[in-house]
Every structure is written in C-alpha cells, then in structure tokens.
C-alpha positions as CSV (number, residue, x, y, z in Angstrom):
1,X,0.0,0.0,0.0
2,X,1.4,3.3,-0.9
3,X,0.2,6.8,-1.1
4,X,-1.2,10.0,0.1
5,X,-2.7,9.0,3.4
6,X,-2.7,12.6,4.6
7,X,-1.7,11.5,8.1
8,X,1.6,11.3,9.9
9,X,2.7,9.5,13.0
10,X,1.3,10.7,16.3
11,X,-1.9,12.5,17.0
12,X,-3.0,15.8,15.7
13,X,-5.7,17.9,17.5
14,X,-8.7,16.1,16.0
15,X,-7.1,12.6,16.4
16,X,-6.5,13.3,20.1
17,X,-10.3,13.6,20.4
18,X,-10.8,10.3,18.5
19,X,-8.0,8.6,20.3
20,X,-6.4,7.4,17.1
21,X,-4.2,8.2,14.1
22,X,-5.2,7.0,10.6
23,X,-1.8,5.7,9.5
24,X,-1.3,4.0,12.8
25,X,-4.7,2.3,12.5
26,X,-3.8,1.1,9.0
27,X,-0.5,-0.3,10.3
28,X,-2.2,-2.5,12.8
29,X,-2.6,-3.2,16.5
30,X,0.5,-3.4,18.7
31,X,-1.2,-6.2,20.5
32,X,-1.0,-8.4,17.4
33,X,2.5,-7.5,16.0
34,X,2.4,-10.4,13.6
35,X,-0.4,-8.7,11.8
36,X,1.2,-5.1,11.7
37,X,2.3,-3.6,8.5
38,X,5.8,-2.2,8.1
39,X,6.5,1.4,7.1
40,X,9.3,1.6,4.5
41,X,10.1,5.2,5.2
42,X,10.3,4.6,8.9
43,X,12.7,1.6,8.2
44,X,14.9,4.0,6.2
45,X,15.6,6.2,9.2
46,X,18.9,5.9,11.0
47,X,18.7,3.5,14.0
48,X,18.9,6.4,16.5
49,X,16.0,8.2,14.9
50,X,13.9,4.9,14.9
51,X,14.8,4.3,18.5
52,X,13.8,7.9,19.6
53,X,10.9,8.1,17.2
54,X,12.4,11.2,15.7
55,X,10.7,11.7,12.3
56,X,12.0,15.2,11.7
57,X,14.2,14.2,8.8
58,X,11.2,12.8,6.7
59,X,8.7,15.1,5.1
60,X,6.7,14.5,2.0
61,X,4.9,17.9,1.8
62,X,5.7,21.5,2.7
63,X,3.3,24.4,3.0
64,X,3.0,27.9,4.3
65,X,0.7,27.6,7.3
66,X,-1.5,30.6,7.8
67,X,-2.4,29.6,11.3
68,X,1.2,29.9,12.5
69,X,2.2,33.2,10.9
70,X,2.8,31.7,7.5
71,X,5.8,29.7,8.6
72,X,6.6,26.7,6.5
73,X,5.6,23.3,7.8
74,X,7.3,20.1,6.8
75,X,5.0,17.1,7.2
76,X,5.3,13.4,6.7
77,X,1.9,12.3,5.4
78,X,2.7,9.9,2.6
79,X,3.7,6.3,3.3
80,X,4.7,3.0,1.9
81,X,3.2,0.3,4.0
82,X,4.0,-3.4,3.5
83,X,3.0,-6.8,4.9
84,X,5.5,-8.6,7.1
85,X,4.2,-12.0,6.0
86,X,7.3,-12.8,3.9
87,X,10.6,-13.8,5.3
88,X,13.4,-11.2,5.2
89,X,13.3,-7.6,4.2
90,X,11.5,-7.5,0.8
91,X,10.8,-3.7,0.8
92,X,13.9,-1.6,1.2
93,X,15.6,1.6,0.2
94,X,12.6,3.9,0.7
95,X,13.2,7.5,-0.2
96,X,11.4,10.9,-0.5
97,X,12.4,12.6,-3.8
98,X,12.5,16.4,-3.6
99,X,14.8,16.8,-6.6
100,X,14.9,15.7,-10.2
101,X,17.8,13.5,-11.4
102,X,19.6,16.7,-12.6
103,X,19.5,18.1,-9.1
104,X,16.7,20.7,-9.8
105,X,14.1,21.0,-7.1
106,X,10.9,19.4,-8.4
107,X,8.7,22.3,-7.4
108,X,10.7,24.8,-9.5
109,X,10.1,22.8,-12.7
110,X,6.7,21.4,-11.9
111,X,5.0,24.1,-9.8
112,X,1.5,22.7,-10.0
113,X,2.0,19.0,-10.5
114,X,1.4,18.0,-6.8
115,X,1.7,19.4,-3.3
116,X,3.5,16.2,-2.3
117,X,7.0,14.8,-3.1
118,X,7.2,11.4,-4.8
119,X,8.3,8.5,-2.6
120,X,9.7,5.2,-3.7
121,X,11.0,1.9,-2.4
122,X,12.7,-1.2,-3.9
123,X,10.5,-4.3,-3.8
124,X,12.0,-7.8,-4.2
125,X,10.1,-11.1,-4.1
C-alpha cells in the first residue's frame, strides 16, 4: 500500500479527540504485532531516529501555514506500508524525492504537479 494517506505518526488535535491516528490504525494493533504492516520510510531512518521516534528528517509535503504566521511546515503524510508476512526484508531503500535527477528542485520545474513529493522503495520477491 502506498500513497497520500494525509496522516503522519502521532496524534494531531482532532485525532486526540478520536484517540487514534489514521496511519497507525492502518499499520495494525501493537497487541498483534504479527499482523502489523511495516512502514518503509520509517525503516529507512537511522537506528537512533527509529529508537527515539524522531521523524523530523522525513517530510513529504511542505506548505505555508496561515495559522502559524505563514511559517513553512514540513509534514510526513505519505507512506509505503507493507505486509510482514514474507521472510526477510523485501521492501527496502525507501526515499522521498524532492529533486529531479539533474538536481533541480521538483517544485521549481513542476510548480502545479502536486503538493507532495514522490516517494519510492525497492521491492523484491
């Protein structure tokens, strides 16, 4: 499963009222870890960031936030989720792409293509 889930890890204001996060519900219950989905972008974080649940280096969209004095927000709201029902790591190398192969920032060349950065992972079977 891959895509624009429009939700990041943790609870925003409305999710605190509902006691749940959309992406975390999709990933599965901690009480049944054998049924939980993996998150390829989380797996790509350095071990220290995974241990401390520090997601600050991953963001798949940026926007000027009018609620907070038009400061730019960097949010991780796109995910690549995968089943853990196969032996070994079969989804690896997840990345967020903010630049084109020539090094040009995507948003400078394609200003209206999307408000999200593309994400990818390598899949082997």
